[in-house]
C-alpha positions in Angstrom: 0.0 -0.2 -0.1 1.3 3.5 -1.0 1.8 6.3 2.1 -0.8 8.4 0.6 -3.4 5.9 0.5 -2.9 5.5 4.3 -3.4 9.1 4.6 -6.9 9.3 2.6 -9.1 11.4 4.2 -7.0 12.9 6.7 -5.7 16.5 5.1 -3.9 17.6 2.3 -0.7 18.3 4.0 0.7 15.5 6.0 4.3 15.2 7.6 6.2 12.0 7.8 9.1 10.8 9.9 10.9 7.8 8.2 14.1 5.6 8.9 16.2 4.2 6.0 18.4 1.1 6.5 21.8 2.3 4.7 24.1 0.2 2.6 26.8 0.2 5.5 23.8 -1.3 7.8 23.5 1.9 9.7 19.8 3.9 9.9 19.0 7.3 9.0 16.5 9.1 10.1 14.6 12.0 8.4 11.5 14.0 8.1 9.5 15.1 5.1 6.3 16.5 3.5 6.6 14.3 0.2 7.7 10.7 1.6 7.8 9.1 -2.0 9.8 12.1 -3.4 12.4 12.0 -0.3 12.8 8.2 -0.7 13.7 8.2 -4.4 16.0 11.2 -3.7 17.8 9.4 -1.3 17.8 6.4 -3.7 19.3 8.3 -6.6 22.3 9.6 -4.4 20.6 13.3 -4.1 21.1 13.6 -0.6 24.4 14.4 0.8 24.2 12.4 3.9 23.0 9.4 2.6 24.9 9.3 -1.0 27.9 7.3 -0.2 25.8 4.7 1.8 23.3 3.5 -0.8 21.6 1.3 -1.4 18.7 2.5 1.0 15.6 0.8 2.2 12.6 2.6 3.9 11.9 0.6 6.8 9.6 2.7 8.7 7.6 5.6 8.5 5.1 7.4 10.5 2.4 10.3 9.9 1.9 13.5 11.9 -0.8 16.2 10.9 2.0 18.9 11.6 5.5 19.9 10.7 6.2 20.7 14.3 5.0 17.3 15.4 7.2 15.3 12.7 10.1 17.3 13.5 9.7 17.0 17.2 9.3 13.3 17.0 12.3 12.9 14.4 14.6 14.9 17.2 13.2 12.5 19.6 14.2 9.3 17.6 17.8 11.2 17.0 18.1 12.1 20.9 18.4 10.3 24.4 15.5 7.6 25.0 14.4 7.7 21.3 17.6 6.2 19.9 16.5 3.0 21.4 13.7 2.8 18.9 
């Protein structure tokens, strides 16, 4: 199922927090308003932070109604207790 299908009826603008498994077996955490476009950009080497660690695989994503909530959750995952996730 495509991410957009899961959001049907929830509103026009949704914000995603996502995890990628990188080619070196590490995990990258990011956020975006267009998940499909962002993952494709990572896959094609268009994101400096992951360019040298391809291939990338989307392993998790969650959806938030506001950008602020998405950024707060992204920061939680990157710091302190969220790193256990």
